[in-house]
ZAMARGU-4260 file (C-alpha; in steps of 0.2 Angstrom, whole numbers, plus 5000, padded with zeros to 4 digits):
<rodrens>
0) 5246/5161/5103 | 5230/5154/5102 | 5216/5162/5112 | 5207/5151/5128 | 5192/5148/5127
5) 5178/5160/5130 | 5166/5146/5136 | 5178/5135/5147 | 5180/5142/5164 | 5200/5146/5164
10) 5209/5138/5180 | 5227/5147/5182 | 5238/5131/5191 | 5256/5138/5186 | 5266/5143/5197
15) 5269/5159/5193 | 5260/5170/5190 | 5248/5162/5201 | 5231/5166/5204 | 5222/5184/5213
20) 5213/5184/5227 | 5197/5196/5222 | 5200/5210/5234 | 5218/5211/5225 | 5210/5215/5208
25) 5197/5225/5216 | 5208/5236/5225 | 5220/5239/5207 | 5202/5246/5200 | 5205/5261/5208
30) 5212/5276/5203 | 5228/5278/5203 | 5234/5289/5215 | 5253/5303/5213 | 5265/5292/5217
35) 5272/5310/5228 | 5257/5313/5239 | 5254/5310/5256 | 5241/5295/5253 | 5255/5286/5243
40) 5269/5290/5258 | 5258/5279/5270 | 5253/5264/5259 | 5270/5261/5253 | 5276/5265/5271
45) 5262/5248/5275 | 5268/5239/5263 | 5288/5241/5268 | 5284/5234/5284 | 5274/5220/5278
50) 5287/5214/5266 | 5298/5216/5281 | 5287/5204/5290 | 5286/5190/5278 | 5307/5191/5275
55) 5306/5190/5293 | 5319/5202/5292 | 5323/5220/5301 | 5333/5224/5284 | 5326/5239/5272
60) 5316/5231/5257 | 5322/5235/5241 | 5305/5236/5229 | 5309/5240/5210 | 5298/5240/5197
65) 5301/5222/5190 | 5301/5206/5188 | 5311/5196/5200 | 5324/5194/5186 | 5326/5211/5188
70) 5328/5210/5206 | 5341/5195/5204 | 5349/5207/5192 | 5353/5222/5206 | 5361/5208/5217
75) 5375/5202/5206 | 5379/5223/5197 | 5379/5228/5215 | 5390/5214/5223 | 5401/5209/5210
80) 5411/5218/5197 | 5421/5213/5183 | 5433/5199/5185 | 5427/5195/5204 | 5426/5176/5207
85) 5408/5172/5214 | 5401/5153/5215 | 5385/5151/5207 | 5376/5134/5214 | 5362/5128/5198
90) 5351/5114/5200 | 5340/5119/5186 | 5333/5133/5176 | 5332/5147/5190 | 5349/5143/5197
95) 5356/5143/5181 | 5352/5161/5179 | 5364/5164/5191 | 5378/5159/5181 | 5372/5168/5166
100) 5369/5184/5178 | 5388/5182/5183 | 5393/5180/5167 | 5385/5195/5157 | 5393/5205/5172
105) 5410/5198/5171 | 5414/5189/5184 | 5424/5176/5188 | 5411/5160/5189 | 5413/5143/5199
110) 5399/5132/5196 | 5391/5118/5208 | 5378/5110/5195 | 5374/5094/5204 | 5360/5092/5190
115) 5343/5097/5189 | 5333/5089/5203 | 5346/5085/5216 | 5348/5095/5231 | 5361/5108/5234
120) 5374/5098/5247 | 5381/5111/5259 | 5396/5100/5261 | 5401/5101/5242 | 5398/5120/5242
125) 5409/5119/5258 | 5422/5110/5250 | 5422/5125/5234 | 5425/5138/5247 | 5438/5132/5253
130) 5446/5127/5235 | 5445/5146/5232 | 5443/5157/5247 | 5443/5172/5239 | 5426/5171/5234
135) 5415/5184/5243 | 5399/5180/5237 | 5388/5164/5236 | 5373/5162/5223 | 5359/5149/5226
140) 5339/5146/5226 | 5329/5141/5237 | 5315/5136/5228 | 5320/5129/5212 | 5302/5132/5202
145) 5308/5120/5186 | 5314/5104/5197 | 5300/5107/5213 | 5314/5106/5223 | 5317/5117/5239
150) 5336/5120/5245 | 5342/5118/5262 | 5346/5138/5262 | 5350/5138/5281 | 5362/5127/5279
155) 5370/5136/5267 | 5371/5153/5276 | 5380/5143/5290 | 5392/5136/5277 | 5395/5153/5268
160) 5397/5162/5284 | 5412/5150/5291 | 5421/5156/5274 | 5414/5174/5280 | 5407/5173/5262
165) 5391/5183/5259 | 5375/5172/5252 | 5365/5179/5240 | 5346/5169/5237 | 5333/5168/5227
170) 5316/5167/5233 | 5306/5173/5218 | 5295/5155/5221 | 5298/5153/5237 | 5295/5165/5247
175) 5278/5166/5257 | 5277/5146/5252 | 5292/5139/5260 | 5303/5144/5275 | 5316/5157/5274
180) 5320/5166/5291 | 5333/5177/5285 | 5341/5185/5299 | 5339/5170/5310 | 5348/5160/5295
185) 5363/5174/5293 | 5356/5175/5276 | 5363/5191/5268 | 5353/5195/5251 | 5335/5189/5250
190) 5326/5192/5234 | 5310/5189/5228 | 5296/5195/5216 | 5276/5200/5217 | 5270/5184/5205
195) 5271/5169/5215 | 5266/5166/5236 | 5265/5183/5238 | 5249/5185/5226 | 5251/5198/5217
200) 5253/5201/5198 | 5271/5202/5188 | 5281/5217/5190 | 5289/5221/5205 | 5307/5215/5214
205) 5311/5215/5229 | 5330/5215/5237 | 5334/5212/5256 | 5353/5215/5260 | 5362/5214/5277
210) 5369/5230/5279 | 5385/5221/5276 | 5380/5216/5259 | 5376/5235/5259 | 5393/5239/5264
215) 5400/5228/5249 | 5391/5236/5236 | 5396/5253/5242 | 5412/5251/5239 | 5410/5243/5220
220) 5414/5256/5204 | 5395/5258/5199 | 5390/5244/5190 | 5369/5248/5188 | 5358/5268/5189
225) 5342/5260/5190 | 5344/5246/5201 | 5359/5256/5212 | 5354/5251/5231 | 5363/5265/5238
230) 5354/5277/5231 | 5337/5265/5233 | 5340/5263/5252 | 5345/5282/5254 | 5328/5287/5247
235) 5320/5271/5260 | 5328/5278/5276 | 5320/5297/5272 | 5307/5300/5285 | 5294/5296/5270
240) 5302/5282/5263 | 5301/5285/5243 | 5307/5275/5227 | 5320/5284/5217 | 5311/5283/5201
245) 5292/5282/5199 | 5285/5267/5207 | 5269/5254/5200 | 5258/5262/5211 | 5245/5251/5208
250) 5253/5235/5209 | 5260/5240/5225 | 5239/5245/5230 | 5235/5227/5225 | 5252/5219/5235
255) 5247/5229/5250 | 5230/5220/5250 | 5240/5201/5248 | 5251/5205/5261 | 5237/5211/5272
260) 5230/5193/5270 | 5245/5185/5273 | 5248/5194/5289 | 5229/5190/5294 | 5233/5171/5290
265) 5248/5174/5299 | 5266/5168/5290 | 5268/5150/5301 | 5246/5146/5295 | 5253/5151/5278
270) 5268/5139/5277 | 5257/5124/5286 | 5243/5127/5272 | 5259/5125/5257 | 5266/5111/5266
275) 5245/5101/5265 | 5243/5107/5249 | 5261/5097/5243 | 5257/5084/5254 | 5242/5081/5245
280) 5248/5082/5228 | 5261/5071/5231 | 5247/5059/5240 | 5237/5063/5221 | 5253/5057/5212
285) 5259/5042/5223 | 5239/5035/5221 | 5239/5037/5201 | 5255/5026/5201 | 5268/5041/5196
290) 5282/5045/5200 | 5292/5063/5207 | 5304/5071/5199 | 5318/5075/5209 | 5322/5075/5226
295) 5305/5073/5234 | 5309/5079/5251 | 5296/5087/5264 | 5301/5103/5260 | 5296/5105/5240
300) 5281/5116/5246 | 5280/5129/5231 | 5277/5116/5214 | 5276/5097/5214 | 5284/5090/5199
305) 5280/5072/5193 | 5286/5062/5179 | 5276/5057/5165 | 5271/5040/5160 | 5288/5036/5146
310) 5272/5029/5135 | 5261/5045/5132 | 5269/5060/5122 | 5270/5071/5139 | 5271/5086/5126
315) 5254/5086/5122 | 5250/5085/5142 | 5249/5104/5144 | 5240/5108/5126 | 5227/5093/5132
320) 5224/5102/5148 | 5224/5120/5142 | 5207/5113/5131 | 5199/5109/5149 | 5204/5128/5153
325) 5218/5120/5165 | 5233/5131/5161 | 5249/5122/5169 | 5265/5120/5168 | 5277/5107/5160
330) 5293/5104/5158 | 5308/5116/5154 | 5321/5112/5143 | 5330/5096/5144 | 5313/5093/5153
335) 5300/5097/5142 | 5289/5080/5140 | 5294/5072/5152 | 5286/5082/5168 | 5270/5090/5172
340) 5270/5102/5187 | 5258/5105/5201 | 5257/5124/5207 | 5252/5125/5225 | 5260/5143/5232
345) 5250/5158/5234 | 5232/5158/5233 | 5228/5141/5232 | 5216/5130/5241 | 5211/5110/5242
350) 5202/5111/5227 | 5214/5117/5215 | 5224/5104/5219 | 5208/5091/5216 | 5202/5100/5202
355) 5224/5100/5193 | 5223/5079/5199 | 5206/5079/5190 | 5212/5085/5174 | 5229/5076/5175
360) 5218/5062/5175 | 5209/5063/5160 | 5223/5069/5148 | 5234/5053/5153 | 5217/5042/5150
365) 5215/5052/5132 | 5235/5051/5129 | 5231/5030/5132 | 5239/5027/5150 | 5229/5017/5159
370) 5223/5024/5174 | 5210/5023/5185 | 5198/5040/5186 | 5197/5047/5206 | 5214/5038/5211
375) 5225/5055/5213 | 5209/5066/5216 | 5203/5053/5232 | 5221/5050/5239 | 5223/5068/5239
380) 5206/5069/5247 | 5208/5058/5258 | 5225/5069/5265 | 5213/5085/5264 | 5198/5074/5275
385) 5212/5071/5291 | 5219/5088/5291 | 5200/5097/5291 | 5191/5112/5281 | 5201/5125/5294
390) 5218/5120/5286 | 5218/5122/5267 | 5207/5137/5264 | 5217/5154/5264 | 5206/5170/5269
395) 5192/5175/5256
</rodrens>
């Protein structure tokens, strides 16, 4: 791996890990506290309360020292046994992870794969559940980071409920950036990670499971030890909530500050800011005469996927951006070299979008694509100007 040029200012513009607020970085440099001491008890209880606000749930929120994928695996390990039929919905790389996890745990995986960039169709989920009434668990994705599409998990929850099935949602990139009202929408399980819209470093996985899901898991033969929900929830329900195993103390200290910032800004304002950043990014793409990849629905608030011109070598775009100090996501798997993803989840503001578009303009020109410098930047700035200064900046 080539190290970044230390003399070039670096901009982290990926959809995860995302930039960290200075306040989060600062608190993680403080001395580590003992995880069974009263000081940590107080911090952990505060984190749990703040997580419930972001999940919009009254459920216990389980915390694991893992990535978001660990939280996803915990859902499969606790809810699914060998041979159990499940419905896995996949319209991108991270949706496909549900298929891979199901197969790894020996499930009978029924696939619904409408194609990368498509939105999951509730009618198709309805049809598959009608064909396989024995399916008890449906797995889907809120924000498909590989394509930029945000799926209508509210509608999927309604369909699952109609068939008396549970819906499990991967909200790793979406929670805190796109609306996901777990209790109101009747979603049984929501999983996420720390390193995206929650503005903390990688290393924490979270699971919010309904009592129905917990009861279902308790009836399964033991399929996991570290990720066991019954053991984890029992610790959370003690007078002083705790974790069964050593938690990531410093990461939780940083998360506490990040969640406090979300609380300070207000969740509805956080959603509105992400929506505004997405609209400006899409306006910038249109200003450059480029197309969006996949369904250009207004709900795509986490990352904007841009189709790169066929006349250039799209595989060179991320590297050329990196030379300018901008680390951005290209496409994954079959989309490698075909798209560039402009992130706007977490600690992002207006000028992050402007910088991303300015860098893209320069790289397109360098690769020989005819581009009017400033066209994308100008289009995005007009969106921000119309919204006003107060709408585009998170708390410092």
